[in-house]
PADO-592658 format. One record per residue (C-alpha): x, y, z. Coordinates in steps of 0.2 Angstrom, whole numbers, plus 2048, in hexadecimal, padded with zeros to 3 digits. Layout:
BEGIN
XYZ
...
END
This chain:
BEGIN
5F7C0A760
5E5C0F768
5DDC05776
5CCC0877D
5C3BFE78A
5B2C02792
5B0C1178B
5A3C1D792
59BC3078D
58DC36796
589C4A795
57CC537A1
570C5A797
562C607A2
565C5A7B1
565C487AB
573C3E7A2
573C38791
580C2C78E
588C2F77B
594C2177E
592C0D788
59EC01789
5ADC0677B
5B7BFA778
5C1BFC768
5D6BF8762
5DDC02756
5EFBFC74F
5FDC0A749
5F9C0C738
5E7C0A735
5DBC1172A
5CAC11733
5B8C16730
5AEC1A73F
59CC1B738
58AC1C73E
57AC2773E
579C37746
579C38759
583C23756
591C2C760
59EC2C755
5A1C3D756
5A2C3E76B
5B2C2D768
5BBC39759
5BDC43768
5C2C38774
5CFC3076A
5D4C41765
5D8C46779
5CBC53774
5BEC4D784
5C1C4178F
5B6C31793
5ABC317A2
5AEC207A2
5BBC117A0
5CFC15799
5D5C19789
5E7C16786
5F0C20776
603C1A771
603C10781
601C1F78A
5F0C21797
5E6C2C792
5DCC307A4
5E5C3D7AF
5ECC457A5
5E9C5A7A8
5E6C6679A
5F7C6B797
5FCC57792
5EDC54786
5EFC6477C
602C5D77B
5FDC4C774
5F0C5476A
5FFC61764
60DC52762
602C4075E
5F2C47753
5EEC4F744
5DDC55741
5D1C58732
5C1C5E735
5B0C5F725
5B2C74727
5C4C73728
5C7C81736
5D3C8A72D
5D7C9E734
5CECA8728
5DCCB7727
5EBCAC726
5F1CA4718
5F6C93714
606C92718
601C9A72C
5F2C8E72F
5FEC7F72A
60BC87736
5FFC89743
603C7B74F
617C7C74D
612C8A759
60AC83766
61BC77766
62AC87767
630C84756
639C9074D
631C9B73F
63CC95733
63DC84736
628C87737
629C8D727
633C8171F
627C70727
617C7B723
61FC7B711
622C6A70F
612C64717
607C6F707
613C696FB
611C57700
5FBC5B6FC
600C626EF
5FFC766F1
60FC7C6F2
608C8B6E6
5FEC916F3
608C93701
603CA5704
5EFCA56FC
5E2CA870D
5D4C9C70D
5C5CA4705
5D2CA46F4
5D2C906F5
5C7C856F1
5BDC776FB
5C9C6A6F7
5D9C776F8
5D1C7D70B
5D0C6A710
5E2C65705
5EBC76712
5E2C6D724
5E9C5D71F
5F9C6771D
5F5C6E72D
5F3C60735
601C5372E
610C61731
612C5D742
615C4A73D
606C43748
606C3174A
5F2C3174A
5E8C38740
5D4C3B741
5C9C43733
5B7C48737
5AEC48726
5B8C4F71E
5B2C4F70D
5A2C55715
5A2C6570D
5ACC5D6FD
5A5C5B6EE
5A7C466E5
5B5C4B6DC
5BFC556E6
5B8C476F5
5C1C3D6EB
5D0C436ED
5D0C466FE
5CDC35701
5DDC306F4
5E9C3B6FD
5E3C34710
5E5C22708
5F8C29701
5FAC2E712
5F4C1D71A
5FFC1470B
60BC1C713
60CC19727
5FFC2372F
5F1C1B73A
5E1C25733
5CEC26739
5C0C2B730
5AFC3373A
5A1C32727
592C2E724
595C2C710
595C16710
5A1C196FF
5AFC2370A
5ADC15715
5AEC0A708
5C2C0F704
5C5C0D718
5CCBFC71F
5C1BFB72C
5B1C0172F
5ACC02744
59BC06744
591C0D750
580C0C759
57AC17767
588C17770
590C0876D
59CBFE75F
58EBF4755
599BEC748
5AEBED746
5B2BE5734
5C1BE4728
5BBBEA715
5BFBDF70B
5BDBCE711
5B3BC371A
5BABC672A
5AEBCD739
5B7BD5745
5A8BD8751
597BD8751
588BDB75D
57ABD975B
END
């Protein structure tokens, strides 16, 4: 589903170039459950932004579901994000004055989906994450775990092929984090492709594959629960 070839990303800082990613090669098959780990500044967030078509690489090629991302204009990138990718963020990114239903339905507005269909789809997504009794509650009326469930429902409402989660348990207590990871694991079991950025070893250990970045390069890529090491760079 995902094929990155010799991906590099350079930012200009104070007139000098800073290489956030260099020579990244990565393939992720449909249905995989992958953790991206690494220290602060390792490049994992930059890589996640490229995977989510929120940023574009300076060098290399990115093919998503058989389509080359390079050369797509902003409108085309927005369409890819809206139809193929669901996003979950550490800080939830919910509209504070909108109800859970309105937050979840938001991506469908950009697709031009009629209100009745949006309402039905948002209700179904909220039921899927166990919040059928919180449809009309605003974010400040929900716990942190419930807000993250609303964010997950919003990511799911458009039936994406790829789910990207950036530190999805970072603002949650350990019990709630375990509940969110159980939900994500369940979604993976239903066939979704999941990629999680995390700095928590316990979260990464629940993923089937772990990719570790160091100084903008892939330092390790291995399957969990087996002795198989896909790639390791000294």
